[in-house]
C-alpha positions in Angstrom: 23.5 88.0 47.9 21.2 85.0 47.0 17.9 85.2 48.6 17.2 83.0 51.6 14.4 80.3 51.5 10.9 81.8 52.0 7.6 80.0 52.5 5.0 80.5 49.8 1.4 80.9 51.2 -0.4 79.1 48.3 -2.9 76.3 48.2 -4.2 75.8 44.8 -7.5 74.2 45.9 -8.5 76.6 48.6 -8.0 80.3 47.7 -8.4 81.9 51.2 -6.5 81.2 54.4 -8.0 79.8 57.5 -9.3 82.3 59.8 -8.3 82.0 63.5 -10.8 83.3 66.1 -9.1 81.7 69.1 -5.5 81.7 70.4 -3.2 79.0 69.6 0.0 77.6 71.3 3.2 77.9 68.9 4.4 74.6 70.4 1.6 72.9 68.9 2.7 73.8 65.4 6.3 73.5 66.1 6.8 69.9 67.5 10.5 69.7 68.2 10.7 66.8 70.6 11.3 63.1 69.8 14.0 63.4 67.1 11.7 64.9 64.3 12.8 64.9 60.7 11.3 66.8 57.8 12.2 66.1 54.1 10.6 68.6 51.5 11.0 68.2 47.7 11.4 70.8 44.9 8.2 71.3 43.1 8.8 74.6 41.2 11.8 76.6 40.2 15.5 75.8 40.6 17.6 74.6 43.4 18.6 71.5 45.3 16.2 68.6 44.7 15.6 68.1 48.4 15.6 70.1 51.5 16.1 68.7 54.9 15.2 70.1 58.3 16.5 68.4 61.4 16.6 68.8 65.1 20.1 67.9 65.9 20.5 68.6 69.7 18.0 68.8 72.6 18.8 70.2 76.0 16.7 70.5 79.1 17.5 73.5 81.2 15.8 75.3 84.2 14.0 77.7 82.0 12.6 75.3 79.5 13.8 72.9 76.7 16.3 74.2 74.1 16.6 72.9 70.4 19.3 73.1 67.9 17.3 73.3 64.5 19.4 72.8 61.3 17.7 74.8 58.6 19.7 75.5 55.2 19.0 79.3 55.1 21.8 80.7 52.9 22.2 84.4 53.8 21.2 84.3 57.6 22.1 81.0 59.2 22.1 77.4 59.0 21.3 76.6 62.6 18.7 78.1 64.9 18.8 77.6 68.6 15.2 77.7 69.9 13.7 77.4 73.5 10.2 76.4 74.4 10.0 78.0 77.8 8.4 76.4 80.9 5.5 79.0 80.6 5.1 78.2 76.7 6.8 81.1 75.1 8.8 80.4 71.9 12.3 82.0 72.0 15.3 82.4 69.7 18.4 82.3 71.5 21.0 82.3 69.0 21.7 81.7 65.3 24.8 80.4 63.6 26.2 83.0 61.2 28.5 82.1 58.2 31.1 84.7 58.6 32.0 84.6 54.8 28.6 85.9 54.1 28.8 88.7 56.4 32.5 89.8 56.3 34.0 91.0 53.2 37.4 89.8 52.1 37.7 87.4 54.9 40.7 85.0 54.6 39.9 81.3 53.9 38.8 79.3 56.8 36.8 76.0 56.6 35.0 76.8 59.9 34.5 80.5 59.5 31.2 80.6 61.7 30.2 82.5 64.8 27.2 82.4 67.3 25.0 85.6 67.2 23.9 85.3 71.0 20.6 87.1 71.6 20.6 88.1 75.3 17.9 88.5 76.2 16.3 86.1 73.8 14.2 87.1 70.9 10.4 86.4 71.6 9.0 84.6 68.7 5.6 84.0 70.2 3.7 84.2 73.4 2.3 80.8 74.9 -1.0 81.8 73.4 -1.4 84.0 70.5 -3.9 84.7 67.8 -2.4 84.6 64.1 -3.2 87.8 62.3 -2.7 89.9 65.4 0.6 88.5 66.9 3.8 90.4 66.1 7.1 91.2 68.0 10.1 93.1 67.2 13.4 92.5 69.0 16.1 95.1 68.8 19.7 93.7 68.3 22.9 95.5 69.3 25.6 93.0 70.2 29.0 91.7 68.9 30.1 88.4 67.6 33.5 87.0 68.2 35.4 84.3 66.5 39.0 83.1 66.5 39.8 81.8 63.1 42.7 79.7 61.6 42.9 81.1 58.2 45.1 81.1 55.2 47.1 84.1 56.5 47.2 82.7 60.0 45.3 83.1 63.3 42.8 86.0 63.0 40.6 87.4 65.6 37.2 88.6 64.3 34.9 91.0 66.1 31.7 91.8 64.4 29.3 94.4 65.6 25.7 93.5 64.8 22.9 95.8 65.0 19.3 95.8 63.7 16.0 94.1 64.4 14.4 90.8 64.4 10.5 90.8 63.8 8.4 87.6 64.3 4.9 87.7 62.8 2.1 85.0 63.0 -0.5 85.0 60.3 -3.2 82.6 59.0 -2.5 80.4 55.9 -4.4 78.6 53.2 -4.4 74.8 53.4 -1.3 73.2 51.7 -1.6 70.3 49.4 1.8 68.1 49.6 2.9 64.8 48.6 2.6 63.9 52.3 -1.0 64.9 52.3 -3.2 68.0 52.5 -2.9 70.1 55.7 -5.5 72.4 56.5 -4.7 73.5 60.1 -1.7 75.6 59.4 -0.2 79.0 60.3 2.7 81.1 59.2 5.5 82.2 61.3 7.4 85.1 59.6 10.9 86.0 60.6 12.2 89.3 59.2 15.8 89.8 59.8 17.1 93.6 59.2 20.8 93.3 60.3 24.0 95.2 59.9 27.3 93.4 60.3 30.4 95.8 60.7 34.1 94.6 61.1 36.6 97.2 61.5 39.8 95.3 60.8 38.6 94.2 57.2 36.8 97.4 56.7 33.5 95.4 56.1 30.0 96.7 56.3 27.3 94.3 55.2 23.5 94.6 55.5 21.2 91.5 55.6 17.6 92.2 55.0 15.8 89.0 54.6 12.4 87.5 55.5 11.8 83.9 56.2 8.3 82.5 56.3 7.7 79.2 58.0 4.4 77.4 57.1 3.5 75.1 60.1 1.0 72.5 60.5 -0.5 71.5 63.8 1.4 68.5 65.2 3.5 68.2 62.0 5.7 71.3 61.8 7.2 72.4 58.4 5.0 71.7 55.3 6.0 74.2 52.8 9.1 76.3 51.8 9.8 78.9 49.0 12.7 81.1 48.0 11.8 83.5 45.3 10.2 81.4 42.5 11.4 78.1 44.1 8.9 76.2 46.1 9.4 73.2 48.3 6.6 71.1 49.7 6.8 68.3 52.4 7.5 64.9 51.0 7.7 62.9 54.1 8.4 63.4 57.9 8.7 61.6 61.2 7.4 63.7 64.0 6.3 62.6 67.3 6.4 59.0 66.5 4.1 59.6 63.4 5.0 59.1 59.8 3.8 61.3 56.9 4.3 60.7 53.3 5.5 57.9 51.1 7.4 55.3 53.3 7.9 51.5 52.5 4.9 49.2 53.0 6.7 47.5 55.9 8.6 48.6 59.0 11.9 50.1 58.2 14.7 52.3 59.4 14.8 56.1 58.9 18.0 56.7 61.2 21.1 55.1 62.6 23.3 56.4 65.3 26.4 54.8 66.7 30.0 55.3 67.9 33.3 54.2 66.4 36.8 54.9 67.4 37.8 58.3 66.3 38.5 58.7 62.6 40.7 61.4 61.0 39.2 63.5 58.3 40.7 66.2 55.9 37.6 67.1 53.7 37.9 71.0 53.2 40.5 71.0 56.0 43.2 72.8 54.2 44.1 76.7 54.0 43.5 78.3 50.7 47.0 79.7 50.2 50.5 78.3 50.5 54.0 79.7 49.6 57.5 78.3 49.6 60.3 80.5 48.2 59.1 81.8 44.7 56.4 79.1 44.5 52.9 79.8 45.6 49.6 78.1 45.6 46.1 79.7 45.4 42.6 78.6 45.7 43.7 75.1 47.5 40.8 72.7 47.8 41.4 69.5 49.7 38.6 66.8 49.4 38.6 63.6 51.4 35.6 61.1 50.7 33.8 58.8 52.9 35.1 55.9 50.7 38.9 56.9 51.2 39.6 58.9 48.1 41.6 62.2 48.4 41.8 65.0 46.0 43.9 68.2 45.9 43.3 71.1 43.4 45.1 74.5 43.3 46.4 77.2 41.2 50.3 77.2 40.9 52.2 80.5 40.5 55.9 80.9 39.7 57.9 84.0 38.4 58.1 82.4 35.1 54.5 81.5 34.8 51.2 82.1 36.7 47.9 80.4 36.8 48.8 76.9 36.2 46.0 74.6 37.5 47.1 71.4 39.4 45.3 68.2 40.4 46.3 65.4 42.5 44.2 62.4 43.6 44.9 59.2 45.6 43.8 57.8 48.8 43.2 59.0 52.2 43.1 55.7 54.1 42.3 55.6 58.0 44.4 53.2 60.1 43.4 51.5 63.2 45.7 53.5 65.4 43.7 56.7 64.4 46.2 58.0 61.8 45.6 58.7 58.3 47.7 57.5 55.4 47.5 60.2 52.6 49.0 59.4 49.2 48.2 61.5 46.1 49.8 62.0 42.6 49.4 64.3 39.7 50.9 66.1 36.9 50.9 69.5 35.2 52.7 71.3 32.3 54.7 74.5 32.4 55.3 75.4 28.9 56.7 72.0 27.4 58.0 70.7 30.7 56.1 68.2 32.9 55.7 68.8 36.5 55.2 65.7 38.6 53.3 66.3 41.9 53.2 64.1 44.9 52.0 64.0 48.5 52.8 60.9 50.5 52.5 61.4 54.2 51.2 59.9 57.5 48.9 62.4 59.1 47.7 62.3 62.9 45.9 64.6 65.0 49.0 66.8 65.8 49.8 67.3 62.1 49.8 71.0 60.8 50.7 70.5 57.1 50.8 68.4 53.9 53.9 68.5 52.2 53.4 68.8 48.3 56.5 67.6 46.4 57.2 69.2 42.8 59.6 67.9 40.5 60.7 69.5 37.2 63.4 67.5 35.5 66.2 67.3 38.2 64.7 70.2 40.2 62.7 69.5 43.3 60.7 71.7 45.7 58.4 71.4 48.5 55.4 73.4 49.4 53.7 72.8 52.8 50.0 73.2 52.9 48.6 74.2 56.2 45.8 71.5 57.2 43.5 71.1 60.3 42.6 67.5 60.6 39.4 66.7 62.3 38.9 63.5 64.5 35.4 62.2 65.3 33.7 59.1 66.1 30.1 59.9 66.5 28.1 58.7 63.4 24.5 60.0 62.7 22.8 58.8 59.7 19.5 60.3 58.5 17.4 58.2 55.8 14.8 60.1 53.8 12.7 57.0 53.7 13.0 53.7 51.7 10.5 53.5 48.8 9.9 50.3 46.8 11.2 50.4 43.2 10.1 46.8 42.4 7.0 46.0 40.2 4.7 42.9 40.4 4.2 40.6 43.3 7.6 39.3 44.0 8.6 38.4 47.6 12.0 40.0 47.0 11.7 43.8 46.8 14.3 46.4 46.0 14.1 49.7 47.8 16.0 52.8 47.5 16.5 56.2 49.5 18.7 59.1 49.8 20.2 60.1 53.1 23.0 62.0 54.9 25.8 60.5 57.1 27.2 63.0 59.7 30.6 62.4 61.2 31.6 65.2 63.7 31.0 68.4 61.9 31.2 66.9 58.4 28.2 65.6 56.3 28.4 63.2 53.5 25.4 62.6 51.2 24.4 58.9 50.9 22.8 56.7 48.3 20.9 53.9 50.4 19.5 50.5 48.9 17.7 47.8 50.5 17.0 44.2 49.5 13.7 43.1 51.2 12.9 39.4 51.5 9.4 38.5 52.6 9.4 35.0 54.1 6.3 32.8 54.3 6.6 32.7 58.0 5.9 36.6 58.2 9.4 37.3 59.0 11.1 40.0 56.9 14.8 40.2 56.1 16.3 43.5 55.4 19.7 43.7 53.6 21.3 47.3 53.4 24.0 48.9 51.5 25.0 52.5 51.9 27.4 54.3 49.4 28.4 58.1 49.4 26.4 59.6 46.7 28.2 59.4 43.1 30.3 56.5 44.0 29.7 52.8 43.9 31.9 51.8 46.8 29.9 50.6 49.8 30.7 52.3 53.1 28.1 50.4 55.3 26.5 46.9 55.1 23.8 45.8 57.4 21.3 43.0 57.9 18.2 43.0 60.1 15.2 40.9 60.6 11.7 41.9 61.7 7.9 41.1 61.8 7.1 44.6 63.2 8.8 47.8 64.4 8.9 46.4 68.0 11.2 43.3 67.1 13.3 45.0 64.4 16.8 43.4 65.1 20.1 43.8 63.5 22.1 40.7 62.9 25.0 42.1 60.9 26.5 45.6 60.9 29.8 46.4 59.0 31.0 50.1 58.5 34.0 50.7 56.2 34.8 54.3 56.5 37.9 55.8 54.7 38.9 52.3 53.7 39.0 51.1 57.1 36.7 48.2 58.2 35.5 48.6 61.8 34.8 45.4 63.7 31.3 45.1 65.1 32.9 44.9 68.6 34.1 48.5 68.1 30.6 49.8 67.2 29.1 51.1 70.4 26.0 53.1 71.6 24.0 51.9 68.6 20.5 53.2 68.1 18.2 52.5 65.1 15.2 54.6 64.3 12.5 52.4 62.9 9.1 53.4 61.5 6.0 51.4 60.7 4.0 53.1 58.1 0.9 55.1 59.0 1.3 54.2 62.7 4.2 54.7 65.1 8.0 55.2 65.2 10.1 53.3 67.6 13.6 53.8 68.7 15.3 50.6 69.3 18.5 50.0 71.3 20.8 47.1 70.2 
């Protein structure tokens, strides 16, 4: 299995870690309130160019405040559910586990995850602790249950989980990043030694991984490493404060709004399908934010096996909530051409896409099981617009990357901004958002401002899955606006 992301304790300009003689409060180094966002960049080794860490949910309960932290850790989890208790203790209540990583030979399911609940929760740190002499080990002996809708039908999975989770706090050397030099830093090390046993699939998998988080006071995550791959903080918005390279003027770092539910099919098909003596394997269904649809699979027939097929076309959302899917393709079996077609109206009750095959005068249909997802809550995270222009022109071109989340699906974004500086001091912001790798615009917006406090949107036009959504149908709109080196403001419009 690939190694998870580890944090490297290196500061090239100071050779020794900062010594702690007094106790610290973990919450001071892990500021999770006020919708924080961290973006780290790859500075050494191989891997994705950017690493995002987000708090995606906050919930006040009787015992404290609970946070869902989205962290891309490959072999253990992509979500941590933490709690800062009323008495200041830092607790881990659950982790989201990708079952395909811990259950061998599991049939394909696009949502093969389960919650590893820790009851009682794992203690990650006391309310006051001294780095270098604070370590706790929590024994784990529990079971995960998941009901999966797989390529072979409904499957109940019960996974026995045993092992330990050890949390250790140690001092760290200062960390030099693109967002600044951080000297008041500590390390939270999480060591997972877990065994996952599933009897129905005769699966026995051991995960033995250590995750080290380097945390700066009032900032949070500042450095991440996995093997020889190192990430360091590029920019962040934490507790109303910006860190790193943001635009010269006030600008947006997030958008949140609701639209009428849209139907999505991205990765929502089973991996296998059979009709008579025809079979499809390794089915991959893609549905882009700009309304393209793609279907790839391997076709088997008694006369020939292993024929790759590819269809593409549109997956167009309709105002009534349905989805118009139309794809075409072709393949060759020996010297004969096979034409492929899907033409179907999909709604929330649809359970299959019918793939039509035609060879000469012979026709056949293979139903492919699908699981449409309807969602209307849109969350856009913007890394931070950076000025790409040179000279002193009053018209500036800015760019950023970002992520759009719609329900449980995420789409990478390429974001551009035309900033016009008026003589009156007014600034006009013209935004265009595209799904990364494509030039079709999925969102246009225009705003004006003189500061973060009066940032106002004048026009807002989403176009998702080829459906233009009227401004009157965009509700619960919130823009996260930052002012460099000062404060971040959430504006309701």
